[in-house]
C-alpha positions as CSV (number, residue, x, y, z in Angstrom):
1,X,113.6,99.0,131.6
2,X,112.5,96.9,128.7
3,X,109.0,97.3,127.3
4,X,106.5,94.6,128.4
5,X,104.9,92.4,125.7
6,X,101.8,94.4,126.0
7,X,103.6,97.5,125.3
8,X,105.4,96.1,122.4
9,X,102.2,94.8,120.9
10,X,100.5,98.1,121.3
11,X,103.4,99.9,119.7
12,X,103.5,97.5,116.8
13,X,99.7,97.9,116.3
14,X,100.1,101.7,116.2
15,X,103.1,101.4,113.9
16,X,101.1,99.2,111.5
17,X,98.1,101.6,111.4
18,X,100.3,104.7,110.8
19,X,103.2,103.6,108.6
20,X,103.9,101.6,105.4
21,X,107.0,99.3,105.4
22,X,109.4,98.9,102.5
23,X,112.0,96.2,102.4
24,X,115.2,97.5,101.1
25,X,117.9,95.0,99.8
26,X,121.5,96.3,99.7
27,X,124.7,94.8,98.9
28,X,126.7,93.5,101.9
29,X,128.5,96.3,103.8
30,X,126.3,99.1,102.2
31,X,123.9,99.2,105.3
32,X,126.8,100.0,107.7
33,X,128.1,102.6,105.4
34,X,124.8,104.3,105.1
35,X,124.1,103.9,108.9
36,X,127.7,105.7,109.5
37,X,126.8,108.5,107.1
38,X,123.2,109.0,108.6
39,X,124.9,109.2,112.0
40,X,127.3,111.9,110.8
41,X,124.3,113.9,109.6
42,X,122.6,113.4,113.1
43,X,119.9,111.1,111.8
44,X,118.7,107.5,111.8
45,X,119.1,105.2,108.9
46,X,115.3,105.4,108.3
47,X,115.5,109.2,108.5
48,X,118.2,109.5,106.0
49,X,116.5,107.2,103.5
50,X,113.2,109.1,104.0
51,X,114.9,112.5,103.5
52,X,116.9,111.1,100.4
53,X,113.7,109.9,98.8
54,X,111.9,113.2,99.5
55,X,114.7,115.2,98.1
56,X,114.9,113.3,95.0
57,X,111.1,113.3,94.3
58,X,111.3,117.0,94.7
59,X,114.1,117.2,92.1
60,X,112.3,115.0,89.7
61,X,109.0,116.9,89.8
62,X,110.8,120.2,89.5
63,X,112.5,119.1,86.2
64,X,109.1,118.4,84.6
């Protein structure tokens, strides 16, 4: 059963309090490629991007 408008509003309010949003622009077709890769890893595109960023930051700080 779909969420009611009140449930959607409540969820959106919670998300805006607990998360920052980043707009990512990719060349056409890249999003589908990354979604497929993330799915093969058993994660969402958002989870994959977060993991990739976290791992890169760790590598960057380890080199300094």
